[in-house]
C-alpha positions as CSV (number, residue, x, y, z in Angstrom):
1,M,-75.7,19.7,20.6
2,I,-78.0,21.8,18.3
3,I,-81.6,20.9,17.7
4,K,-83.6,22.6,14.8
5,R,-87.0,22.0,13.5
6,Y,-87.7,22.1,9.9
7,K,-91.0,22.6,7.8
8,A,-90.9,21.3,4.4
9,N,-93.5,19.9,1.6
10,N,-91.7,16.4,1.6
11,M,-88.6,14.8,3.3
12,N,-86.0,15.6,0.3
13,E,-86.6,19.2,0.7
14,A,-86.2,18.6,4.4
15,I,-83.2,16.8,4.1
16,T,-81.6,19.3,1.5
17,R,-82.2,22.1,4.1
18,I,-80.7,20.0,7.0
19,R,-77.5,19.1,5.2
20,Y,-77.1,22.7,4.2
21,E,-77.5,24.3,7.8
22,L,-76.2,21.4,10.1
23,G,-74.0,19.3,7.8
24,N,-73.9,15.5,6.9
25,E,-73.2,14.7,10.4
26,A,-76.6,15.6,11.3
27,I,-79.4,13.2,12.3
28,I,-83.2,12.9,12.2
29,I,-84.8,13.0,15.6
30,S,-88.5,12.9,14.5
31,Q,-90.9,13.8,11.8
32,R,-94.7,14.4,11.9
33,K,-97.6,15.8,9.6
34,I,-98.9,19.4,10.8
35,R,-100.9,22.1,9.1
36,K,-100.0,25.8,8.9
37,S,-101.0,27.7,11.7
38,G,-104.4,30.2,11.4
39,V,-107.6,29.6,9.8
40,I,-106.2,29.3,6.5
41,G,-103.8,26.6,7.5
42,F,-106.6,24.6,8.9
43,F,-108.2,24.0,5.2
44,S,-104.7,23.9,3.6
45,K,-102.5,20.5,2.7
46,R,-100.6,19.3,5.6
47,I,-97.0,19.7,5.6
48,L,-93.8,17.9,7.0
49,E,-92.2,19.1,10.2
50,V,-88.8,17.3,10.7
51,T,-86.8,17.6,14.1
52,A,-82.9,17.3,13.4
53,A,-80.0,17.3,15.7
54,V,-76.0,17.5,15.1
55,D,-73.4,17.2,18.1
56,N,-71.3,20.4,17.5
57,K,-68.5,19.3,20.0
58,K,-66.2,17.9,17.6
59,E,-66.7,21.1,15.3
60,E,-65.9,23.0,18.6
61,D,-62.9,21.0,19.4
62,K,-61.4,21.4,15.8
63,K,-62.3,24.9,15.5
64,R,-60.4,25.4,18.7
65,R,-57.3,23.8,17.7
66,H,-57.1,25.5,14.6
67,D,-57.6,28.9,16.2
68,N,-54.8,27.9,18.8
69,K,-53.0,27.1,15.6
70,D,-53.4,30.2,13.9
71,D,-52.9,32.3,17.3
72,M,-49.4,30.6,17.4
73,K,-48.4,31.0,13.9
74,Q,-49.1,34.5,13.8
75,S,-47.2,35.3,17.3
76,V,-44.6,33.8,15.7
77,E,-44.8,35.6,12.4
78,A,-44.6,38.6,14.4
79,I,-41.5,38.0,16.2
80,K,-40.4,37.3,12.7
81,R,-41.1,40.7,11.7
82,I,-39.5,42.2,14.2
83,I,-36.4,40.4,13.8
84,D,-36.3,41.3,10.1
85,N,-36.7,45.1,11.2
86,K,-34.1,44.8,13.6
87,I,-31.6,43.3,11.0
88,K,-32.4,46.0,8.8
89,D,-32.1,48.8,11.4
90,T,-28.6,47.2,12.5
91,T,-27.3,46.9,8.7
92,L,-28.2,50.6,8.0
93,D,-26.3,51.7,11.2
94,D,-22.5,51.6,10.3
95,K,-21.5,52.8,13.5
96,A,-20.8,50.7,16.4
97,V,-23.0,51.5,19.5
98,P,-21.4,49.9,22.5
99,N,-23.0,49.6,25.7
100,N,-26.0,51.1,24.4
101,I,-29.6,49.5,24.5
102,I,-31.4,48.4,21.1
103,K,-34.5,50.4,20.6
104,S,-37.0,50.1,17.7
105,S,-40.8,51.6,17.3
106,N,-41.6,47.8,16.3
107,T,-40.3,46.1,19.0
108,P,-42.4,45.3,21.8
109,R,-41.9,46.9,25.5
110,G,-39.5,44.7,27.2
111,F,-38.5,42.7,24.2
112,Y,-35.1,43.7,23.8
113,E,-34.6,45.5,27.3
114,N,-31.0,45.0,28.9
115,S,-29.7,43.6,25.7
116,I,-26.0,44.9,24.9
117,V,-25.0,45.4,21.3
118,D,-22.0,43.7,20.4
119,K,-19.4,46.0,18.8
120,N,-19.4,44.2,15.7
121,N,-22.7,44.7,13.7
122,D,-21.8,41.4,11.8
123,A,-22.1,39.4,14.8
124,I,-25.5,40.9,15.8
125,I,-26.9,40.1,12.5
126,R,-25.8,36.5,12.8
127,E,-27.2,35.9,16.2
128,V,-30.4,37.7,15.1
129,Q,-30.6,35.3,11.8
130,Q,-29.9,32.3,14.0
131,M,-33.0,33.1,16.1
132,K,-35.1,33.7,12.9
133,N,-33.9,30.6,11.7
134,M,-35.2,28.6,15.0
135,L,-38.6,30.3,14.5
136,N,-38.8,28.9,11.2
137,E,-38.0,25.5,12.6
138,V,-40.9,26.1,14.9
139,I,-43.3,26.7,12.2
140,Q,-42.4,24.1,10.1
141,G,-41.8,21.2,12.7
142,S,-44.2,21.9,15.4
143,Y,-47.3,22.2,13.7
144,G,-47.1,18.9,12.2
145,N,-46.8,17.5,15.6
146,I,-50.1,19.0,16.9
147,G,-52.5,16.0,17.9
148,R,-50.1,13.5,18.0
149,S,-48.7,11.7,21.0
150,K,-44.8,11.8,22.0
151,L,-44.9,8.0,21.4
152,Q,-46.2,8.4,18.1
153,I,-43.9,10.7,17.2
154,R,-41.1,8.5,18.5
155,L,-42.4,5.2,16.2
156,E,-42.9,7.6,13.2
157,N,-38.8,9.0,13.7
158,S,-37.7,5.2,14.1
159,D,-39.0,4.5,10.3
160,F,-42.3,2.2,11.4
161,S,-44.7,2.2,8.8
162,H,-48.2,4.1,9.6
163,S,-49.9,0.5,9.5
164,V,-47.1,-0.6,12.1
165,V,-47.4,2.7,14.1
166,K,-51.3,2.2,14.4
167,K,-51.1,-1.5,15.4
168,I,-48.4,-0.6,18.2
169,L,-50.9,2.0,19.3
170,N,-53.8,0.3,19.4
171,S,-52.3,-2.9,21.4
172,I,-51.0,-0.5,24.2
173,N,-54.3,1.4,24.6
174,A,-56.1,-2.0,24.6
175,M,-54.1,-3.0,27.9
176,D,-55.8,-2.4,30.8
177,D,-53.2,-2.2,33.4
178,D,-51.1,0.4,35.4
179,R,-47.8,-0.8,34.0
180,E,-46.0,2.3,32.4
181,E,-46.0,3.1,29.0
182,E,-42.5,2.0,27.9
183,V,-43.0,-1.4,29.5
184,K,-46.4,-1.9,27.6
185,L,-44.1,-0.7,24.2
186,K,-41.4,-3.2,24.6
187,E,-43.9,-6.1,25.2
188,V,-46.2,-5.1,22.2
189,V,-43.1,-4.9,19.8
190,K,-41.4,-8.3,21.2
191,S,-44.9,-10.1,20.4
192,M,-44.8,-8.7,16.8
193,I,-41.2,-10.3,16.3
194,K,-41.3,-14.0,15.3
195,V,-38.0,-15.9,15.2
196,D,-37.3,-19.4,13.4
197,N,-34.6,-21.2,15.6
198,K,-34.8,-24.4,14.0
199,E,-31.6,-25.9,12.3
200,L,-31.1,-25.8,8.6
201,E,-31.3,-29.2,6.7
202,H,-31.5,-30.5,3.3
203,V,-31.9,-27.9,0.3
204,V,-32.0,-24.2,1.2
205,V,-32.5,-21.6,-1.0
206,L,-32.0,-18.0,-1.1
207,V,-34.0,-15.5,-3.1
208,G,-34.6,-11.7,-3.1
209,P,-34.3,-8.7,-5.3
210,T,-30.7,-7.6,-6.5
211,G,-28.3,-5.8,-4.3
212,V,-29.5,-7.1,-1.0
213,G,-26.5,-9.1,-0.4
214,K,-27.8,-13.0,-1.3
215,T,-24.5,-14.1,-2.7
216,T,-22.3,-12.5,0.6
217,T,-25.0,-14.1,2.9
218,I,-25.0,-17.6,1.4
219,A,-21.2,-17.6,1.8
220,K,-21.4,-16.7,5.5
221,L,-24.0,-19.5,6.0
222,A,-21.9,-21.9,4.4
223,G,-19.0,-20.7,6.4
224,K,-21.2,-21.0,9.9
225,L,-22.3,-24.5,8.9
226,V,-18.9,-25.7,8.0
227,L,-16.4,-24.0,10.4
228,I,-18.7,-23.9,13.3
229,E,-21.3,-26.5,13.1
230,K,-18.9,-28.9,11.2
231,K,-21.3,-29.9,8.8
232,K,-20.8,-31.1,5.3
233,V,-22.1,-28.5,2.9
234,G,-22.7,-28.2,-0.9
235,L,-23.1,-24.9,-2.7
236,I,-25.1,-24.1,-5.9
237,T,-25.5,-21.2,-7.9
238,I,-28.0,-20.2,-10.8
239,D,-27.2,-16.8,-10.7
240,T,-25.1,-17.1,-14.4
241,Y,-26.2,-13.3,-15.0
242,R,-23.1,-12.0,-12.9
243,I,-19.8,-13.4,-13.5
244,G,-18.6,-11.5,-10.3
245,A,-20.9,-13.8,-8.2
246,V,-20.1,-17.1,-9.5
247,E,-16.3,-16.5,-8.8
248,Q,-17.1,-15.1,-5.2
249,L,-18.6,-18.3,-4.4
250,R,-16.1,-20.4,-6.2
251,T,-13.2,-18.8,-4.2
252,Y,-15.5,-19.3,-0.9
253,A,-16.1,-23.0,-1.8
254,D,-12.1,-23.7,-2.5
255,I,-11.4,-21.8,0.9
256,M,-13.6,-24.4,2.7
257,N,-13.0,-27.2,0.6
258,I,-16.7,-27.6,-0.2
259,P,-18.0,-28.8,-3.5
260,F,-19.6,-26.0,-5.9
261,Q,-21.5,-26.3,-9.1
262,V,-22.8,-23.7,-11.4
263,I,-26.5,-24.4,-12.9
264,F,-27.6,-23.3,-16.2
265,S,-30.8,-25.4,-16.7
266,M,-33.5,-27.5,-15.2
267,K,-31.6,-30.7,-15.8
268,D,-28.1,-29.6,-14.6
269,M,-30.4,-28.7,-11.2
270,A,-31.3,-32.4,-10.9
271,K,-27.9,-33.6,-11.8
272,A,-26.0,-31.0,-9.1
273,I,-28.7,-32.3,-6.1
274,D,-28.0,-35.8,-7.2
275,N,-24.1,-35.2,-7.0
276,M,-24.2,-33.5,-3.5
277,K,-26.7,-35.9,-2.0
278,S,-24.0,-36.9,0.6
279,C,-24.0,-33.3,1.8
280,D,-26.1,-32.7,5.3
281,I,-27.0,-29.3,3.5
282,I,-27.2,-27.9,0.1
283,L,-27.6,-24.1,0.1
284,I,-28.4,-22.4,-3.4
285,D,-27.9,-19.1,-4.5
286,T,-30.4,-17.6,-6.7
287,T,-30.3,-14.8,-9.7
288,G,-31.7,-11.4,-8.2
289,R,-35.1,-10.7,-9.7
290,S,-37.5,-8.0,-9.6
291,S,-40.6,-8.8,-7.6
292,K,-42.6,-6.7,-10.5
293,N,-41.5,-9.0,-13.2
294,E,-43.9,-12.0,-13.1
295,M,-41.9,-13.9,-15.7
296,Q,-38.8,-13.9,-14.0
297,I,-40.5,-15.0,-10.8
298,S,-42.2,-17.7,-12.5
299,E,-39.0,-18.7,-13.9
300,L,-37.2,-19.0,-10.4
301,R,-40.3,-20.6,-9.2
302,A,-39.7,-23.5,-11.7
303,F,-36.1,-24.0,-10.5
304,I,-37.3,-24.1,-6.8
305,D,-40.1,-26.6,-7.5
306,K,-37.5,-28.9,-9.2
307,V,-35.5,-29.0,-6.0
308,Q,-38.8,-29.5,-3.9
309,T,-37.7,-28.0,-0.8
310,S,-39.7,-25.9,1.6
311,N,-36.7,-24.1,3.1
312,V,-36.8,-21.0,1.1
313,H,-35.6,-17.9,2.6
314,L,-36.4,-14.1,1.2
315,V,-33.2,-12.0,1.5
316,I,-34.1,-8.4,2.2
317,S,-32.3,-5.3,3.1
318,C,-32.7,-3.5,6.5
319,T,-31.9,-0.3,4.4
320,T,-35.2,-0.9,2.1
321,K,-37.7,1.8,1.6
322,N,-41.4,1.0,3.3
323,K,-42.8,1.2,-0.1
324,D,-40.3,-1.0,-1.8
325,I,-40.7,-3.6,1.3
326,D,-44.3,-4.0,0.4
327,V,-43.6,-4.8,-3.2
328,I,-40.8,-7.1,-2.6
329,V,-42.5,-8.8,0.3
330,N,-45.8,-9.3,-1.9
331,G,-44.3,-10.1,-5.2
332,Y,-42.0,-12.7,-3.8
333,K,-44.9,-14.5,-2.1
334,K,-45.4,-16.6,-5.3
335,L,-42.1,-18.4,-4.5
336,N,-43.9,-19.7,-0.9
337,Y,-40.9,-18.4,1.1
338,S,-40.8,-19.7,4.8
339,D,-38.4,-17.3,6.3
340,I,-37.0,-14.1,6.3
341,I,-33.2,-13.1,6.3
342,I,-32.6,-9.5,6.9
343,T,-29.1,-8.0,5.9
344,K,-27.0,-4.8,6.0
345,L,-27.6,-3.9,9.5
346,D,-24.5,-2.2,9.6
347,E,-25.7,0.1,7.2
348,T,-28.2,1.9,9.0
349,S,-28.7,3.7,12.4
350,T,-32.9,2.9,12.6
351,Y,-34.2,-0.4,12.4
352,G,-38.0,0.0,12.1
353,S,-37.8,-1.6,8.8
354,I,-37.4,-5.0,10.4
355,L,-40.8,-4.6,12.1
356,N,-42.3,-3.5,8.8
357,I,-40.9,-6.5,6.8
358,L,-42.0,-9.1,9.4
359,Q,-45.5,-7.6,9.6
360,L,-45.8,-7.6,5.8
361,A,-44.3,-11.0,5.2
362,K,-46.0,-12.8,8.0
363,K,-43.1,-15.1,8.4
364,P,-40.4,-15.5,11.0
365,I,-37.0,-14.2,10.7
366,S,-34.5,-16.8,10.6
367,F,-30.8,-14.7,10.5
368,V,-29.5,-11.2,10.3
369,T,-26.4,-10.2,8.7
370,T,-24.2,-7.2,10.5
371,G,-21.3,-6.7,8.3
372,Q,-19.1,-8.0,5.5
373,N,-17.1,-10.7,7.3
374,V,-17.5,-14.2,6.5
375,P,-18.4,-16.1,8.7
376,E,-18.8,-13.8,11.8
377,D,-21.3,-11.4,10.7
378,I,-24.3,-13.6,10.5
379,K,-26.5,-14.3,13.4
380,I,-29.8,-15.6,15.0
381,M,-31.4,-12.8,17.1
382,E,-34.0,-13.4,19.9
383,P,-37.0,-11.2,19.9
384,E,-35.8,-9.3,22.9
385,E,-32.7,-8.3,21.3
386,L,-34.6,-7.1,17.9
387,A,-37.0,-5.2,20.0
388,K,-34.3,-3.3,21.5
389,L,-32.7,-2.7,18.4
390,V,-36.0,-1.4,16.5
391,L,-36.8,0.4,19.6
392,G,-33.6,2.5,19.4
393,E,-32.3,1.2,22.6
394,D,-29.6,-0.8,21.0
395,I,-27.3,-0.1,17.7
396,I,-25.2,-2.4,15.4
397,C,-21.6,-0.6,15.6
């Protein structure tokens, strides 16, 4: 700790000097009025003496880390210069020098001792160039990891968002027990995953942006309910923007022999629901909407309000970028979705986005889709299974 005394005419002057010399982290310990020393000072106006202190440990640690980083960088750069010189020396020498020792005025003693030169100079250049590339990787990659734990790096490499990584690390650090870090990690991640196991009933609506696989997902759900659970199901679509989507659902409806209807207006919606009142479950496919377009979301909200259901599932792809997840999840909150369906698990090798989605949405996950097969590739996964996926212990083939 650094402690210094300052004499000034007023507190503003003292604070200015303290900040200049000790920085904004300095604190004032004491202050008092004094007279200048000597006979003249006895008759002079009192001045202010302020004692201030600053903890310089953090600055020293920061400087030490910075110095270590600079030393390492200088060492690596020195080796790179040696390699560059060696490439130049080897290129200039057109003659093969078998069974000789490489020597260079720029090479430290012992650096290349006992190294045998290959007869082919091109091979030597390639090998040395590979070494240079490896050193470049050290410079570009290793410095970014300084100050970060292995666990933090692992989580970031698994595509967890910054906020999720921070929450996981804080939760692990708050655990006051002697269990292994890996055990704590699994427990924390598992606790962050909520799964909705309740059976589907009444009217179920699927919403979400374009390209996430809503139509295929609703076909899988219909197949699962009809073929496996033996439920009576009705299919409705309001996605009249894509002719292909309508025909795709119509084909599935014909195969499963279930009622299907295309909706163009609010009036049509009420009539279709009434026509399918004998069904156990009515599945409604909606048009993909941009979560940033408030008018389109409001239009979709009007259709959902018409059917009066609380079973609204937001469909989102596992391959969605983290920044887009935030926009989609928050943009669709106006529809009061109750659950999350995560699709395309088969199209990625890292599953951190699952946890990112659930943490932002604050809603349970109802289904995941793992391929294109109908109805096989849709399932309910337990928190433990999903935890293994997001931690890289399991993978969707």
